[in-house]
N, C-alpha and C positions, 0 to 999 in steps of 0.2 A: 215385396214392397217395403221400403224403409219406414220404420216406425217414427212418428212425430216426436220431436224433442220437447221435453218438459223443462220449464224454468223453475229452479229450486230457490226458494227464498230462505235466507238464514238471518234472523234478527237477533241482535245482541243489544240489550239495553239494560244496563246495570243500575241506572238511576232514573228517577221520574223526571219528566220534562220540567216541572216547576218546583223542584225540591230546593232546599237551602243547604249550603255548606255547613258541615258540623263545626268546623274550626272558626270560620270567619263570620258565619251568620249571614253572608251575602247570598243573594239569589243566584242560583246556578242555572246557566242556559244550556240546553241540550241541542246538539247538532247531529244531523244524519249524514252518514258517509256511505257511499255506494261502492261496491266492488264487483267487477265483472271478470270472472276467471273460469278456467276449465277445471271444475271441481273433480271431474272423473279421472284426471291425469295425476301422475305423481307430482309434477310441478305445481298443479293447481292445489293439491292437498297441502303441500308445503306452504304455499302462499296463504291459504286459508288459516292454517295454524299460526303463522307469523302475524297475520292481521289481527286475529282474535287476541293473541298475547299482547300485541302492541296497544290495542284499544283497552284491554283490561288494565295494563300497567298505567296508561294515561288516566283512566277513570279512578284508579285507586289513589292517585295523588290528590290529597285533600286540599292542596293549595290551589288547585285549578278552579277557575270560575266557569269553566266550560266542561261539558260532558259529551261523549260521543256515543252514537248508536250506529252500529255497522250492519248494513244490508248487503248480503252476498248473493249474486246470481250466477248461475252456471251457463256459460256461453258455448261450451263444447267446441271451442275454436271455430265457431260458425259466425261469420260477420253479420249475417242477418239476425241471428238470435242475439248477438251482442247489441245491435242497434235497437232491437225491440226492448231488450232489458234496460238499456240506457234511457229510453223514452219513458218507461214505467217508473224507473227510479226518480227521474226528475219530476214527473207529473204527480205520481202518487205518494212518494216518500219525501219529496222536496229536499233531496240531498244537496249539500253545498259543494260536493266534489265527488268525482268518480275515479277509482283506482283499478288497475289491472291491465287487461287487453294485451295478450301475449304476441299477437301477430299484427303486422302493419295494416292488413285489411280491416281487422276489427277496429284498430285505432283510428283509421281514416273515417269510417262511418260514424263511430261514436263521437269523434272530435267534431264532426259537422253538426251533430245534434247538440253537443255541449256548447259549441260556440254560439249557436242560435239562441240557446237558453241561457247563455252567459254563466255556465257552470264549468269550472276548471276540471280538466281530464288529465290524470297522471298515468301515462302509458309505460308498460314495460317493454314494448316492441322497439327494435333497433330503428333508428331514424333514417334509414337509407332512402325510402320513398316518401317519408313524411315531411311535408313542408310546413313549418310552424307559421309562416306568414299567411298561409291560406286558412289556417285554423288558429286564431289568436288565443284561444283558451286551452290549447293542447300543450302539455308539458311532458317531455320525453325523459323518462327515468333510466333509459338504457344508453349505453355508449355506442358510438358509430363502429362500423366494421372495417374502417380503413386500416387500423393497426393490425387487426386480425389477419387481413389479407396480406399485408406485408410480412407478417410472421410466417404464413403458409408459403409465400414465394421464397423467403429466405431458407425455409426448410427444404423446399424443392431444389434450390441451388446448392445446398450443402451436400446433397446426395447426387448431384450432377444429372438430374432427370431433366430432359429437354422437352418432353411432351407429356401432357396430362389430359385426363378425361374429367369433365365436370358433370356432376349429377345433382339434380335438384328437383323438388316437387313443385309443380306449377301452383302459383297462388291464385287467389280469386281475381286478381287483376291481369292474369295471363303473363306473369313474368317471374323474375327471380329476386324481387325486392331490391334490385340494384347491386346485389353482391357480385354478379358476374363482371360488371364493368369495373368494380373496385379491385377485382382479382386480376383482370387482364393486364393492367398497366404495370404493377410490380412484377408479374411474371415476365413481361417483355423486358423489363429493366435487368433481370438476371439471365436473359438469353433463353427463356423457355416460352412455350406457347400452349394454347389450348387446342388439342387435336380434335376433340369431339365433345359435343354436349348431349347428355342424355336427360331429357325432360320427362319426368313422371307426371301423370295426370293427378289432379287433386284427389286425395283419398276418398273424400265424400262423394265423388262423382263416379266411382267405379263400383260395379256390383261384385266382381270377382277379382279382388286385388292380387291374389296369388298368381293367377294366370296372366294378368296384365303386367305385373312386375317381372315375371319370368320372361315374357315375350320381349320386353324392353331390354332386359339385361343380356339376352342372347345376341342382340345387335352389337354388343361390345366385343364379341369374338372376331369381328371384322376390322377391329381397330388395333393398331400395333401397340399403342401405349398400354401399360398395365399400372399406371399411377392414377388413382381415383380420388377426387376431392368431392365430398358431399357437402354442398353449400347449405341447403335447408331441406327439412322434411319434418312432417308431423310424426308424433310418437308411433301411431299404428303403421304408417308407411315405412318408418325407419326399421321397425321390427321385420316387416315383410322383405324389405330391401336386403338386409344383411343375411337373413335366413336363406333367401333364394340365391344370393351371390355365393354363399358358402356351399350350397348344394350343387350348383352347376360348375364350380371350380374357379370362380373369379377371385376368391380369397384363398391364396395359397402361395406356392413358389413363384418368385419373380414378380409378385404384385405388392402394391403398397396402397393403403387407404388412409385418408386424412379427413377428419370431420371438423366442422366449425363448432362454435360454442352452442349454437341452437340444437345440435345433435348431442354434443358432449355432455350437456346438462342432463340428458336422459340416462347417462351411465349408471347413476345411483338408483334409477327406477326399473331397470331391466332385471328380469329374472334370470336364473342360471342358464336356461336354454338359449336365450337371446345373447347373453354375454359370451357363451361358448362359440357362437357364430361370429363374434367380433374380435376374437383373439388376434393380437398383434397390430391392431389399427392404432393410429395416432389421433389424439383429440386435442382441441384447443379449448381451454376453460378460463374463465375470468378469475383472477386471483383475488382473494380477500384474506385479511389478516385475522387468524384465529387466536392471536395472543393478546388482544386488547381486553381491558376490563369490561367494556361494554359487551363484547362477544361472550366472555366467560359468564356474565350475568344472563345473557339471552339464551345460550345454548341449553342449559339444564331445563329451563321452563319450556322451551320449544320442544325439546326431546320428549318431555312428559306429555305435553298437549298432543303432539303428533302421534305418539304411541297409543294414547288413549283413544284417539279418533280413528287410527288405522292400525289395528292390532295385527293385520296380515303382513305388514311391512317389517323387514328385518334390518333395514338401513335407515338410520335416523339423522344422517348428515344433511344439513340444509343446503339448498342450492343458492346461487347468487340472487335468483328471483325472490326467494323467501326473505333474504336480507333486504332487498329493495322494497319489498312489501312493508317490512317493519319500518324502514327509513321513511317511506311515504307518509305513514301515520304521524311520524315525528315532524315532518315538513308541515303537514296541515295543522298540527297542534301549535307549532311556533307561529304559523301564519295567522292563527286566531287570537293571538295574545294582544288584542287591541279592543277598544270600546266599540268601534264600528267595524262590522264585518260585511261590507258590501261585496258583491262579486268581483268588481274591479280591484278593490283594495286587497281582497283575499288573493287574487291572482298576482298582484304586485308583491305581496309579502311572500308568496310561494317562490316567485322568481328571485327574490332577494335572499333566499336561504343560503347559508354558508357555514357548514359544519362538517365534521368527519363522522360518518355513520358506520353501520355494520358493513355496508357494501363498498365503502371508500369515501372519498371526498364528494360532498354534495355542494355543488355550485353550478348555477345555470348560466348559459350564454346562448342567446338566440333560442331560448326556450328548450334547450337540451343540455345534458351534462357537458361541462366544458373540458374535462380532463380525459385523457386516454388511460385506461386501466392497465395494470401489469397482467400479463397473460401467462398461463401455465400450459406446458406441453406434457400430456399424459399418454401412457402406453397401456392399453387394456391387456392385463395379464391375469389369468386365473378367474376368480370371481369378482375382481375389482380392477384397479388400475394403479400404475406406478407413476409418480411425478418425476419427469426427466430433466426438464429445463424450464427457465423463465424467459419471457420476452419482455424486455424493457422498452417502452415506446421511445422512438428516436435514437436508440442506442444499439440494441441487438440482443443476442442470447446471453444469458448469465446463469451461473450455477446457484445463485441465491436470488432472493426477491428484492434486493436493494441495488443501488447504483455503485456500491463499493465492492470491489473484489474482481474476480475474473470475468471479463466481458469479451465475447467473441462474435464475429460476423457469421460464423458457421455453427450449426447444430452440434452440440458436444455430448449429448446423452447417448447411452447405449440402449438400443431398441431391440426388443424381441419381436421379430417380424411374424407375419401370418404363418410361415412354414415352421416356426419354432426355433429358427436359427438367428444368430446375430449378424449374418452376412447380409450386406445391403442389397436389396433386390435390384436387378438391372432395370426394372421399370418398363420393359417392353417384351413382347412375345417372341420367343425364339422360333426361327424358321424350322419347319418339320419336312419330312419326306412328302407328306400330303400337300403341304403349302411351303415350298422352298422360296428363298429370296430370288426374285427375278432381276437379273442384271443385264442391262443393255450394253452391247459392244459395237463400236463403229465398224461397219463392214466395208465402207468406202473410204479407205485411207490412201493418202498420196505416198506415204513412206511405210512400206511393209515391215521394216525393222521394228517399228513400234507396235503395230497391231496388224495381224494378218488373219483373215477369215477365209477358209477354203471348204469346199464340199468334201464330205467324208466318203467312205467306201459304200455306205448304205444310203438309200434315198432319205432325204431330210436331215441327214447327219451333217454336222459342221465341226470342223477342226479349228481351234483357236491357238494362235502362236504369236510370238513377238515379245519385245522387252516388257511392255505393260502387262501382258498376260502372265508372264513368268514372275514379274514382281507381285502381282495379285496372289499367285500361288504361295509365294514366300510369306506374304502378309498373313494369309489364312493359316499357315502353319504356326505362326507366332502367336495367334490369338489364344486366349485362355479357354476357349470353348469351341465346339464344333459348329461351323457355319455351313448350313445346307443351302446351296444356291443352284441356279440354273442360268446359263448364258442364253442370250437372245440377240441375234444379229440385227443391227439397225442400219438400214439402207437409206440414209438421209444426211442432212447437214448436222453439224455439232450443236447448233442452236436448237434444232428439232429434238435432238437427243436429250438436251437439258430440259426441254419442255415436257418430254415424256416422263422424266423423273418427277418434275413438278406436279404434273396431273396424276401421278401415282400409277401410270402404266407400268413403269419400272420402279423397283425398290431402290436401285442404284445403277450406276453406269461406270464401266471400267475402260480406260483407254487413254490416249494422249489428249486430254481435255484441258484446255487452257483456263486458268482461274482469272476471271474478269469481274469487275465490280458489279456490272448489271446482272451477271449470272448469280452472284451470291444473294441477290434478292429473292430468288426462287428456289435455290437448292443449297445444300451445305457441302462444302469441299473439305477434303482431307488435307493434312499437311502436304505441301508440294514435294514431289519426289525429284523434280528437275527444274532448273531455272529456265525461264523463257524470255524472249524478246524478239523484236522484229529486225532482221538483218537484210542488207541488200547484197545480192550475189551478182557479180559482173565478170565478163571475160577479162583475161590478163594478156599483156604483151611484154616482150623482153625490154628491159630498161637499158638504154644506151645514152652516152654523153661524151662529148669531146673534152670535157673538163673532169673526167673521172679521176685524174691524178690528184686533184685538189680535195676529193671527198674523204680521204682518210682522216683529215682533220677538219674540225668545224671552223667557221669563219673567225670566231673569237680565239680559237686555239692558234690559228695562223697569225693573227695580229699580236697575240701575246708572245709567241715564239719569235716573231720578227723584232719586237721591242726588246726582248732579252738579248737577242743577237747584237743589236745596235748598241745597247748599253754595255755589253761585254767588250765590243769592239772599241768603244770610247775608253773604257778602263785600261785595256791593253795599251792603246796608244799613249795615254796619259802617263802610265808607269814606265814606258820604254823610250819615249822620244828624247829624253835628256841624255841617256847613256848609250842607246843603241843606234848606231849610224844607219841601220836599215829603216828606222822610223823617223829620220830627219831629212832635211832637204826642202824643196818647194812643197807648197801645200798639196798640190795635186798628186805629187809622189807619195806624200804621207797618207792621204786618204786612200789612194789605190793600194798601198802596201797593207794598211790595216784591214781593208775589205778583203783583200786576197788572203791574208793570214787567217781571218776569222772564218771565212767560207771554206777555205781549204782544210782548216782544222776539223770541220765536220766530217770530212772523209779521211782525216789523219794524213793529209798530203802537204802540210805546210813545211817550208824549208828554212824560214827565218830563225835566227838564233835568239834565244831569250836571255837577257842579262840580269834583270831584277828577280830576286826571290819572290817578291810579292806577285809579280806577273806570273811566275810559274804556278803559284797557288791558284790564281784566277783561272789560268788556262787548264790546269788539271780538272778543276770542277766543271769548267765549260766542256771539256772533252767527255766527261762522264754524262753530262746532260745531252750532248750531241749523240753519244752512243745510244742512250735510252730512246731519244726521239727518232733517230734513224731506224732503229730496230722496230719500234712500234709502227712507224709509218710503213715500213716494208711489209710487215705482217698484215696490217690492215688492208693495204692496197692489194696484196696477193689474194686475200680472202675475197675482196670485192670482185676481182677479176676472175677468180676461179669459180665461185658460187654464182649460179644463174639468178639474177635479180629480175623479178617480174613486177610490173606496175599495172594497176587497174585501168581499164579503158574509160570508166565513168567513176567519178568520185563525189558527185554532187547531186542530191535529189532535185534541187531547184533546176539544174540543167536538164534533167529528164522532163520536167513539167514544161519548161520553156521550149524545148526541142519538139515537144508533142510526139515523142516516140512511145512505143508500146512496152508494157511491162507485164510480167507473169506472176501468178500466185495460185494458191490452192483455193479453188472456188467454194469448197465445202466448209472451210474454216471461216473465222471471223475476219481474216486478213483483208479480204476484198472490201468489206464494209469499213474497216479501219483506214484503208488507203483512200477511200472516197470521202469519208466524213472528217478524218483528222488530218491526213497528209494532203487532201484536196486534189487528188488525181482525178482526171475525167474518166467517167465510167467506160466510154468507148475505147480508151487506151489501156484498159486492164483486161488481160487474157487469162482465162482459167486453164490451169495445167493440172491434169488429173493424176499424173504419176511422176515420180522422181526421175524415171528413165526418159521422160519426154523433154525435160528441160534442156539437155544437151542439143537435141535436134532443133528446138526452138531458137536457141542461140546461134547455131550454125547457119540456119536459114535466115538469120537477121530478122526473124519475126518479132523477137523481143530484145530490148537493149539491156534489161536488168530483170532480176527475179527477186521478189520479196518473200522470204521464208522465215518461219519462227526459228529461233536460235538453235534448238536441238536438231531440227531438220537441216538447217544450214550446215551444221557440223558434220552430219552424216553425209550430206552431199559433197562437201569439200574433202572428206576422207577418201572419196573415190575420184574426184576431179580436181585435185589440188594443183595440178600443173596447167590447168586450163582456166580455172575460175578462182576468184578470191572474194572476200567480203570487204565492204567499204562503207563509209558513211556512219554516223552514230547509230547505236543500237537503242531502240525504243523498248524499254523493259515492261514486263507484265508480271502477273502474280505467280507464274510457274505452272507446271502440269500436275494435275491431281485427279483423284477419283471423286465422284459425286454421289450424294445420298439425299434422301428426302429431308426437308427441314426438320431439325430436332432429332434426327435419327441417332441413337446412342452408338450405332455401329461405326459412324463416322469418327467419333472420338477414339474408339478402339483401333481403328485403322490408322489414324494419325499417330497414335502412340507406337504402333507396330512399325510404321515407316521410319519414325525417328530411331527406333531400336536397330533396324536394318541399316540405316545410314551410319550409326555409331559403330557397329561391329564390322563395317567394311563390306557387307553383303551387297549393298546398293552399288558401290563402286565396282565390285566384281561383275555384276550384271552389265554395267555400262561398258566395261572393257570387253565383255563377251559379245555384246550385240553391236557395239559401235567401233570396233577396231578398224583402223585405217587399212586401205588396200596396200599390197606390197610396195608399189611404186611410191605411195605417199608415206609409208612408214619411215623410209629413209630420206624423205624429202625435207628440205630445209623449210621450216615453218616461218611465218612472219616474225615470230618472236626471236628466232635464232639467226636472222639475217644480221650481217655485220653493220654496225652503225658507225658513224664518224666519231673519232675520238675527241673528247672535249677537255677543257682545261681542268675539269674536276678530277681527272685521273692524274694530273701532273702538277697541280698547284704546289705541292710540297717540294718537288724537285726545283721548280722555278724560284721558290722562296730561298732555298739553300744557295742557288746560283747568285741571285741578286744580293743576298746578305753577305756572301763571301766577297764579291766584287766591291761592295760598299765598304766593308771593313778594311780591305786592303787599300782602298783609296784614302780612307781616313787616316790609316797608319802612315801612308806616304806623305800626306799633307802635314801631319803632326811632326814627322821627322824633318821635313823640309823647313818648316817654320822655326824649329828649334835651331837648326844650323844657321839660318838667316839671322836670327837675333844674336847668336853667339858671335858671328862675324861683325855685326854692327857694333857690338860692345867693344870688341878688340880693336877695331880700326878707328873708332871715335874716342878712344881713351885719351884724356888730357886735352882734348880740343874742345873749346867752348864755341858753340855755334853762335855766330853774330846775327845771322838772319834765320828765323824759323822757317822750315820747309812746310809747305801746305800739305794737306792730307792727300790730295790727288797725286802729287809727285811721289809721296811715300807708297801709295797703293800701286802706282805704275812700276816703281822700282821693285816692289815685292812680287808683282805679277811676272815681270821680266825674269826675275830670279827663278821663280818656280818653273817658268817655261824653259829657260836656258840652263838652269842649274848653276849659275854664276853669281858671284857677289862682288860688288864694287868696294875696293879697299883704299884707304887714304895713304898716299906716299909722302915722300919728303917734299917740302916746299922750297921752290927755288927762289933765290934773291933777285932774279931778273925781274925787270918791271913787267914783263909779259906774264900772262897767267900761265903758271906751270902746269904740266900733266901730273896732277896729284892723284888721279884715279887710275887704277889698272884693274883688269878683269882676271879673275882666277877661278878655276874650277876645282872644287874639292874632290871631284870624282876622277878627274884626269890628272896624270903626272905633268906638272907645269914648272918650268925653269924660269924664275924671275929675271935672271941675268941674261937669258938667251935673247939674241937679237932677231931670231926667226919667229916672231909672234905674228900671227895672222891678224890682218886688219879687222877681222870680224870680232876680235877679242877686245876692241876699244869701243868705248861708249862716247859719243859726242856730248860735250858738256852743254848744259843748258845755260841760258843767260844768267840765271840765278847763281849757278856755280862759279861763273866768271867773276861776277860781282863779289862773291865771297873770297875768291883768290886775290883780287885787287885790294880788298880791305885788309886781308891778312898781311900782304906785302907792305902796305902803308903803315900798318901797325908795327911791323918789325923795324 
């Protein structure tokens, strides 16, 4: 039977109630202060020593008009005892404030009593479940756990642990004081999750704690994660927890333990046997500055007081609760510095406190400390602990306790882990021969080249083969550890296989499993080892066309080639028609001659003689262009006629739906659901085809018009039936093929790294070539990519530019030379003659055009004295030999004078 708890009263009164100050002579008023703490614990002893020293320092100040009497009661962390003590302190001692209350259960009960009695209660408990609005006289002296949980989550992320186990002692309210909810969110933000929660019963409710704790810890051997986070636990429960965990082997190789500050504050209180069972664990502690003048004044006196009252202790370092106890007395002292000290005014003054104390900044907002403290991450080593890193609220990890210097999002300290090494634990239990990793393998696959499950020689034995299985073997060989596993055939759909991994029937699954968004909600995929998509396979028919001879060139290429030919034809005619009789005569003859010349030059069959050197340059370049074009055309057409060109019978998915024809797919995969839900095919038009060898028969019997296969399967199918089928329509892409593991499994990360390594060193490609090599008839077959395409202008634009540029330059040179001769003749024949009538621009332009066309210039001759208008103009050609005195001048060499020229002749005769 548990012995009844006694309440211990400690009264400290250094001055009489109605004494007078020695210095001022004023009347000194005495006030009673109550403290409810666990005096039997190390933390309670520290708080008691700090409170006594604070009250003594306050009363020794002769300038104070108020003196304090401190009444301490032992709660033994029992909420009922704390409530009883609070009622006595208020009714019997008439205390004006109550300090202490290390747990939220104690704080809640005492705050209810204090609020009804209008007595302020300063609690050291974290405000997770404490709602100040419910208890208006409750003031929380502790910080919230939000930043502490973010620090723990960041530590978990730094070591790439994906799953954790949470351990906590149940409180009087049947919960975890809200810490679990605060931890879940930041863990989710870093991609980790809580795999299991181990709830220990309240220590006061168990008669045999050793047996109870051991039975609870044994349950953890069925959990894969070996990362343990202890959220809250009383001092005696903490001792039993770590001693039993060490004894049964939970603290050791590949395990990691992290404790919150409610546990880490006990580190200074544990004896050597308890500390030895906690070697290598990480703890979160609230940081306080030991370099301030206030702390340097406080620590020697505290050390003396604590050592005198607790001679059995060998560690005199104060915890943050001791510093808060000292600061709470200072808060009450400052709140009493007024003439009127009513409960409401005292509470108002307490909430108005704003100073820097031993524990940090003291400023309240919504009746709790407003700032988040800096945290320390410590590592238990030997008889004490080492300080590794700091956590700065809102910033991250730091090597120092300030916001200046190296700041990192990851944990940077070097940890000595429970096994004594610096190697980061994997954080999960390795499979053993007694408990291997159970891996599901799809036994009902449509394409056996990926996964094939056959019966072995002995009953119950299975043989596993295929690309996916061999890839798994390669990955296991690359891992840095030995993975003990056992295959188990799965006769069902792929979605059912995924669900078996989700409900932990299987630890993992290996096979041709497609990565889909809805599946990632339940399981974790590795890095994809093959790209996937949905392709449509349809039969092919030979391509035939009466206009095949036009296909070597694209339409644009034909148009540009024709334009270049016409332009070249025009340039040749323009340069030759003046001097070359073959290009003169009636217009129809000229056009026919130039067309015949240009076209025949393509085949080097022209007979016409070329006179002009400029024309020869143009023709040489054109012959070069013609040679290139004819050679390219011949090669392309030959390739098209030689290689068999196949075209699909169906090219449009919408046509399949409109025609209401049947299509085929693998019924065990997700493809059927995708065809119904996304592509909107009717269910009765979708046929399940269970094997790759049945597709050909389904097509031959016209049972299906098209088959929808995932991209890797489509490639394997076409490697064997490349001359009968082809893929068409756009490919709908997915996440790829991968292996699956349970959510948060660290093996998935190792597999992904191994797959990447195999991909980089070429092993993955070698496996693909081994398993997916095309059949002999398809290995030499022309693929879709190797078919001859029509030649486009992009291949010849440089050649066309050279041709056009050459022709244009020759034309410009000819025009420049012709204009120069024309003006020279004009100057010579018009020398000394004053024009009486100005010629209009039109006549000049016409005469110039006729000259350029005919190559002749009109020269002024001698003027006859006859009254008739003489023939003063004769035509001469600078390119032909012309005899001016010859009487055999063809009539086409004369130009009929215009009316204006006649008038000029008459005027000249009259003038003479």
